[in-house]
C-alpha positions as MATLAB code, in Angstrom:
seq = 'XXXXXXXXXXXXXXXXXXXXXXXXXXXXXXXXXXXXXXXXXXXXXXXXXXXXXXXXXXXXXXXXXXXXXXXXXXXXXXXXXXXXXXXX';
ca = [
     -14.737  -16.540   11.944;
     -12.753  -13.383   10.819;
     -12.271  -10.551   13.442;
     -11.396   -7.004   13.009;
      -8.318   -7.580   14.584;
      -7.299   -9.863   11.377;
      -7.797   -6.733    9.247;
      -4.999   -5.456    7.768;
      -4.972   -2.061    6.543;
      -2.350   -0.557    3.627;
      -2.645    3.102    2.780;
      -0.656    4.748   -0.059;
      -0.030    8.315    0.112;
       2.370   11.024   -0.844;
       5.006   12.239    1.956;
       4.598   16.115    2.807;
       8.257   16.481    4.356;
      11.067   14.636    4.804;
      11.350   12.406    7.668;
      12.727    9.182    8.964;
      10.445    6.723   10.916;
      10.676    2.878   11.946;
      14.160    3.280   10.081;
      12.303    4.224    6.714;
      13.899    7.257    5.209;
      11.237    9.480    3.065;
      11.798   12.556    1.051;
       8.970   15.171    0.650;
       7.087   14.231   -2.343;
       8.059   10.410   -2.237;
       5.474    7.792   -2.137;
       4.539    6.072    0.947;
       3.053    3.183    2.406;
       1.553    2.787    5.788;
       0.588   -0.399    7.300;
      -2.160    0.061    9.962;
      -1.476    3.616   10.207;
       2.537    3.326   10.625;
       5.204    4.317    8.177;
       6.409    1.187    6.575;
       7.929    1.626    3.114;
       8.786    4.430    0.949;
       9.196    3.934   -3.331;
       9.088    6.037   -6.447;
       5.614    5.023   -7.575;
       2.269    4.028   -6.169;
       2.752    0.606   -7.699;
       5.931    0.127   -6.284;
       4.898    0.885   -2.714;
       1.745   -1.776   -2.948;
       3.579   -4.387   -4.520;
       6.414   -4.291   -1.925;
       4.038   -4.360    1.105;
       1.711   -6.950   -0.335;
       4.614   -9.304   -1.075;
       5.553   -9.243    2.714;
       1.938  -10.988    3.060;
       1.098  -14.427    2.629;
      -2.103  -13.409    0.527;
      -3.716  -17.005    0.487;
      -4.141  -16.419    4.273;
      -6.605  -13.421    3.508;
     -10.005  -13.708    2.024;
     -10.639  -10.498    0.471;
      -8.586   -7.670   -0.747;
     -10.415   -4.738   -1.230;
      -8.853   -1.501   -3.349;
     -10.138    1.858   -2.911;
      -8.713    4.624   -5.033;
      -8.646    8.691   -5.007;
      -9.260   11.045   -7.670;
      -5.656   11.186   -8.914;
      -6.105    7.593  -10.324;
      -8.142    6.590  -13.260;
     -10.436    3.453  -13.340;
      -8.122    1.982  -16.095;
      -4.782    2.365  -13.460;
      -6.755    0.923  -10.488;
      -8.134   -1.953  -12.877;
      -4.289   -2.649  -14.068;
      -3.393   -2.321  -10.243;
      -5.946   -4.693   -9.296;
      -4.841   -7.250  -12.367;
      -1.292   -6.881  -10.795;
      -2.360   -7.927   -7.246;
      -4.086  -11.071   -8.652;
      -1.255  -12.332   -9.799;
       0.758  -12.503   -6.475;
];
């Protein structure tokens, strides 16, 4: 039976300032990835950040991957990202 502690949350957003946290150097405006609310990675695009983060998991260990997207992402872009995730 899965427990809430088994859930991993990945968020992708845009950095609002230059910062270095946990050894991750970020420039304002850069895409960043948070893992369970902690800065984890930075990249040039949301796709790069998502794939970098997901490649660090053994996805077969998870039953469900749920994708939510915001107003800056179209349905088509979200579906393309889901298709990429399904190939991992």
